[in-house]
C-alpha positions as CSV (number, residue, x, y, z in Angstrom):
1,M,-22.3,-3.7,-7.3
2,Q,-25.5,-5.7,-7.8
3,S,-25.8,-8.1,-10.6
4,S,-28.0,-5.7,-12.5
5,L,-25.0,-3.4,-12.9
6,A,-23.2,-6.1,-14.6
7,T,-25.4,-5.8,-17.7
8,S,-24.4,-2.3,-18.3
9,D,-22.3,-1.6,-21.4
10,N,-20.2,0.8,-19.4
11,R,-17.4,-0.9,-17.5
12,L,-14.8,0.4,-14.9
13,K,-11.2,-0.2,-16.1
14,I,-8.5,-0.7,-13.6
15,A,-4.7,-0.8,-14.5
16,V,-2.7,-3.3,-12.5
17,Q,1.1,-4.2,-12.6
18,K,1.3,-7.4,-14.8
19,S,4.4,-8.8,-12.9
20,G,6.6,-7.6,-10.1
21,R,6.2,-6.9,-6.4
22,L,2.6,-5.5,-6.6
23,A,1.1,-7.8,-9.2
24,D,-0.1,-10.7,-7.0
25,K,-1.3,-8.5,-4.0
26,S,-3.2,-6.1,-6.3
27,F,-5.1,-8.9,-7.9
28,A,-5.7,-10.5,-4.5
29,L,-7.2,-7.3,-3.2
30,L,-9.6,-7.2,-6.0
31,E,-10.5,-10.9,-5.5
32,R,-11.1,-10.3,-1.8
33,C,-13.5,-7.6,-2.9
34,G,-15.6,-10.4,-4.4
35,L,-14.6,-9.7,-8.0
36,T,-14.2,-12.7,-10.3
37,F,-12.4,-12.5,-13.7
38,S,-11.9,-14.4,-17.0
39,R,-8.4,-13.8,-18.4
40,S,-7.7,-13.3,-22.1
41,K,-5.3,-15.7,-23.9
42,D,-2.5,-13.2,-23.8
43,K,-3.2,-12.8,-20.1
44,L,-3.1,-9.0,-20.3
45,F,-6.7,-8.4,-20.0
46,C,-9.1,-9.6,-17.3
47,Y,-12.9,-9.4,-17.9
48,G,-15.1,-9.0,-14.7
49,R,-17.6,-11.8,-14.8
50,N,-19.8,-10.7,-11.9
51,V,-19.3,-7.0,-11.9
52,P,-18.7,-4.4,-14.6
53,V,-15.0,-4.1,-13.7
54,D,-12.1,-5.0,-16.2
55,V,-8.4,-5.2,-15.3
56,L,-5.6,-4.3,-17.6
57,L,-2.2,-5.9,-16.8
58,V,0.6,-3.5,-17.8
59,R,3.9,-2.3,-16.7
60,D,3.9,-0.2,-13.5
61,D,5.6,2.7,-15.2
62,D,2.8,2.8,-17.8
63,I,-0.1,3.1,-15.3
64,P,0.1,6.9,-14.5
65,Q,0.1,7.7,-18.3
66,L,-2.8,5.4,-18.9
67,L,-4.7,7.4,-16.2
68,V,-3.6,10.6,-17.8
69,D,-4.9,9.5,-21.3
70,G,-8.1,8.4,-19.8
71,V,-7.6,4.7,-21.0
72,C,-8.2,3.5,-17.5
73,D,-10.3,4.9,-14.7
74,L,-8.3,3.5,-11.7
75,G,-4.8,2.2,-11.2
76,I,-2.9,0.4,-8.5
77,V,0.7,1.4,-8.5
78,G,3.5,2.2,-6.0
79,E,3.5,5.7,-4.5
80,N,7.1,5.9,-5.6
81,V,6.0,5.5,-9.3
82,S,3.1,7.8,-9.0
83,E,5.2,10.6,-7.5
84,E,8.2,10.1,-9.8
85,Q,5.8,10.5,-12.9
86,R,4.2,13.5,-11.3
87,L,7.6,15.2,-10.9
88,V,8.8,14.3,-14.4
89,R,5.6,15.6,-16.0
90,S,5.8,18.7,-14.0
91,A,9.4,19.2,-15.2
92,R,8.2,19.1,-18.8
93,G,5.4,21.5,-18.0
94,D,2.6,18.9,-18.1
95,T,0.1,18.1,-15.5
96,A,-0.5,14.7,-13.7
97,D,-4.2,14.3,-14.3
98,Y,-4.8,11.7,-11.5
99,T,-5.4,11.8,-7.8
100,T,-4.7,9.4,-5.0
101,L,-7.9,7.9,-3.7
102,K,-6.4,5.9,-0.8
103,K,-3.2,4.2,0.4
104,L,-3.2,0.4,0.4
105,S,-1.7,-2.0,2.9
106,F,1.0,-3.7,0.8
107,G,4.0,-2.9,-1.4
108,T,5.8,-1.1,1.4
109,C,9.4,0.0,0.5
110,R,11.5,3.1,0.6
111,L,13.6,5.1,-1.8
112,S,17.0,5.4,-0.2
113,L,20.4,7.0,-0.7
114,A,23.1,4.3,-0.7
115,I,26.9,4.8,-0.5
116,P,29.8,2.4,-0.7
117,E,30.2,0.6,2.5
118,F,33.7,2.1,3.2
119,Q,32.5,5.7,2.9
120,E,31.1,7.8,5.7
121,Y,28.0,9.9,5.2
122,T,27.8,13.2,7.1
123,G,24.5,14.5,5.6
124,P,23.2,15.7,2.3
125,A,26.1,18.3,2.1
126,S,28.4,15.4,1.5
127,L,26.7,14.7,-1.8
128,E,27.8,18.1,-3.3
129,G,29.5,17.6,-6.7
130,K,28.8,13.7,-6.7
131,R,27.3,11.6,-9.5
132,I,24.0,9.8,-8.3
133,A,22.7,6.9,-10.3
134,T,19.0,6.3,-10.0
135,S,15.9,5.1,-11.8
136,Y,14.0,7.9,-10.0
137,P,15.6,11.2,-11.2
138,G,12.5,13.2,-10.4
139,L,12.4,12.2,-6.7
140,T,16.3,12.4,-6.4
141,N,16.4,15.9,-8.0
142,Q,13.6,17.0,-5.6
143,Y,15.6,15.7,-2.6
144,L,18.8,17.5,-3.8
145,K,16.8,20.7,-4.3
146,E,15.1,20.6,-0.9
147,N,18.5,20.2,0.7
148,G,20.4,22.8,-1.5
149,V,22.8,20.3,-3.0
150,S,24.2,20.5,-6.5
151,A,25.0,17.1,-7.8
152,R,24.8,15.2,-11.2
153,V,21.9,12.8,-11.5
154,V,22.7,9.8,-13.8
155,H,19.3,8.3,-15.0
156,L,19.6,4.4,-15.3
157,S,16.6,2.1,-16.1
158,G,18.0,-0.8,-14.2
159,S,20.9,-2.4,-12.3
160,V,21.4,0.9,-10.5
161,E,23.2,-0.9,-7.6
162,I,26.2,-1.8,-9.7
163,A,26.9,1.8,-10.9
164,P,29.5,2.6,-8.1
165,S,31.5,-0.6,-8.7
166,M,31.4,0.2,-12.5
167,G,32.7,3.7,-11.9
168,T,29.6,5.4,-13.6
169,A,28.4,6.9,-10.3
170,D,29.6,7.7,-6.8
171,V,26.4,6.9,-5.0
172,I,22.9,5.7,-5.9
173,T,19.2,6.2,-4.9
174,D,17.3,3.0,-5.2
175,L,14.2,1.2,-3.8
176,V,15.1,-0.8,-0.7
177,S,13.0,-3.5,0.9
178,T,15.5,-5.8,2.9
179,G,18.8,-4.2,1.9
180,T,20.1,-7.6,0.8
181,T,20.9,-6.3,-2.8
182,L,22.8,-3.3,-1.4
183,R,25.0,-5.5,0.8
184,A,25.7,-7.9,-2.0
185,N,27.1,-5.0,-4.0
186,H,29.1,-3.6,-1.0
187,L,26.6,-0.6,-0.5
188,K,25.0,0.6,2.7
189,E,21.9,2.6,3.2
190,A,22.7,6.2,4.2
191,E,19.3,8.0,4.2
192,V,15.7,7.3,3.4
193,I,14.4,9.9,0.8
194,M,10.8,8.5,0.6
195,R,8.7,5.9,2.2
196,S,6.2,4.3,-0.3
197,T,3.4,1.9,-0.3
198,A,0.9,0.8,-2.9
199,V,-1.8,3.4,-3.7
200,L,-5.1,3.4,-5.6
201,L,-5.1,6.3,-8.2
202,Q,-8.0,7.6,-10.1
203,S,-8.0,9.4,-13.5
204,A,-9.2,13.0,-13.9
205,S,-11.2,12.1,-16.8
206,P,-15.0,11.8,-16.0
207,L,-16.4,8.4,-15.5
208,D,-18.7,7.0,-18.0
209,E,-22.4,7.4,-17.2
210,G,-23.6,4.9,-14.6
211,L,-20.1,3.9,-13.3
212,E,-20.3,6.1,-10.1
213,P,-22.3,3.5,-8.1
214,V,-19.8,0.9,-9.3
215,L,-16.9,2.9,-8.1
216,K,-18.6,3.8,-4.8
217,R,-19.2,0.2,-4.0
218,L,-15.8,-0.9,-5.0
219,L,-14.2,1.6,-2.8
220,A,-16.5,0.6,0.2
221,R,-15.4,-3.0,-0.4
222,I,-11.8,-2.1,-0.6
223,D,-12.1,-0.2,2.8
224,G,-13.7,-3.2,4.3
225,V,-10.8,-5.5,3.2
226,L,-8.2,-3.1,4.4
227,E,-9.9,-2.6,7.7
228,A,-10.4,-6.4,8.2
229,Q,-6.7,-6.9,7.6
230,E,-5.8,-4.7,10.5
231,S,-8.7,-5.9,12.8
232,K,-9.0,-8.9,15.1
233,Y,-12.2,-10.4,16.8
234,V,-11.4,-10.9,20.6
235,M,-13.5,-13.1,22.8
236,L,-12.8,-13.7,26.5
237,H,-14.3,-14.3,30.0
238,A,-13.8,-11.6,32.6
239,P,-15.0,-10.6,36.1
240,A,-18.2,-8.5,35.7
241,D,-16.7,-5.7,37.7
242,R,-13.5,-5.4,35.5
243,V,-15.2,-4.8,32.1
244,A,-14.2,-1.2,32.1
245,E,-10.6,-2.1,32.5
246,I,-10.8,-4.8,30.0
247,R,-12.2,-2.4,27.5
248,R,-9.4,0.0,28.2
249,I,-6.8,-2.6,27.4
250,L,-8.4,-3.8,24.1
251,P,-6.5,-1.8,21.4
252,G,-8.8,0.2,19.0
253,A,-12.0,-1.4,20.3
254,E,-15.4,0.2,20.2
255,S,-18.0,-0.6,22.8
256,P,-17.7,-4.3,23.3
257,T,-20.6,-6.8,23.5
258,V,-21.0,-8.1,27.1
259,L,-22.9,-11.3,27.7
260,K,-23.9,-13.0,31.0
261,L,-22.3,-16.5,31.5
262,E,-24.8,-19.2,32.2
263,G,-24.7,-20.1,36.0
264,N,-22.1,-17.6,36.8
265,D,-23.3,-14.1,37.9
266,D,-19.8,-12.8,38.7
267,R,-18.3,-13.3,35.3
268,V,-19.2,-12.3,31.7
269,A,-18.2,-12.9,28.1
270,V,-16.7,-10.0,26.3
271,H,-16.7,-9.9,22.5
272,A,-14.9,-6.9,20.7
273,V,-13.7,-6.0,17.3
274,C,-10.1,-4.5,17.8
275,R,-9.1,-2.2,14.9
276,E,-5.5,-2.2,15.9
277,T,-2.9,-4.9,16.1
278,V,-3.3,-7.1,19.2
279,F,0.0,-7.9,20.6
280,W,1.1,-10.5,23.2
281,E,1.5,-7.7,25.7
282,H,-2.2,-6.9,25.4
283,L,-3.1,-10.5,26.2
284,E,-0.8,-10.5,29.2
285,E,-2.4,-7.3,30.5
286,L,-5.9,-8.9,29.9
287,K,-4.8,-11.9,32.0
288,E,-3.6,-9.7,34.8
289,A,-7.0,-8.0,34.7
290,G,-8.7,-11.2,35.4
291,A,-9.5,-12.3,31.8
292,S,-9.6,-16.0,30.9
293,A,-10.2,-18.1,27.8
294,V,-8.9,-15.3,25.6
295,L,-9.4,-16.0,21.8
296,V,-8.1,-13.7,19.0
297,L,-9.5,-14.4,15.7
298,P,-8.8,-12.9,12.1
299,V,-11.6,-10.9,10.5
300,E,-12.4,-12.0,7.0
301,K,-14.7,-9.1,5.9
302,M,-16.0,-5.8,7.3
303,L,-18.5,-3.2,6.0
304,A,-19.0,0.0,7.9
């Protein structure tokens, strides 16, 4: 992703949700990868200023189709949308010509079955003969098929949660983050059908000549951003004879850097990158092992 690449006529195109729960975080991910953009007047197209990467801002439901058509090379979308489109296309006899390159660390949600709060749920068999309202008929039908249940799926494009109170459905399947919307409509979560996060998809269409290096470097930067988000830099002082125990306590740490402390032969400074979450319990264990002056810092960037 050197500046010389930016002079190429070929440009990598990425489809990103223009508004909604993934929009800001998708764009923030690209910016943390060092990409800077100029937006068009209609704010639907972003031209990469320092790298040959452009962003199209579209509806999330349209992203899989743009990849299938080869309009875009990459797309960031919820796994729920990706799999729903894959199932819908398969039901029509079409193929989903895109692959999942990697899962991202944002946009976590779940597609859940929700029922009226006064009802009891005894398992999938209790859905037999019911009407199920959803914006995800593909995933819902797959769930019913896997559990041997015959039910009527009512496809709604929005406001799914009001279907039971309106009498148009008995239960629903819908995306859930906190459950607040369900409770406001006197519904309760009965079962999780699918857990979803944002994913990076790639079109099956071949990349334009010269774009493979651009893609490779972009993916390396994304990996670095994702790894940095999960990692912490830990610095501490410890007895020299307790370094092995300190290393065991540090979560996900590779071989730490051990430095002598000036004027103190019995204690050392230990620096380590922890690739897992550092909890308070870890700090308490470190203190019990003799550590002091423990400092935990966020990691801004990482490149393997």
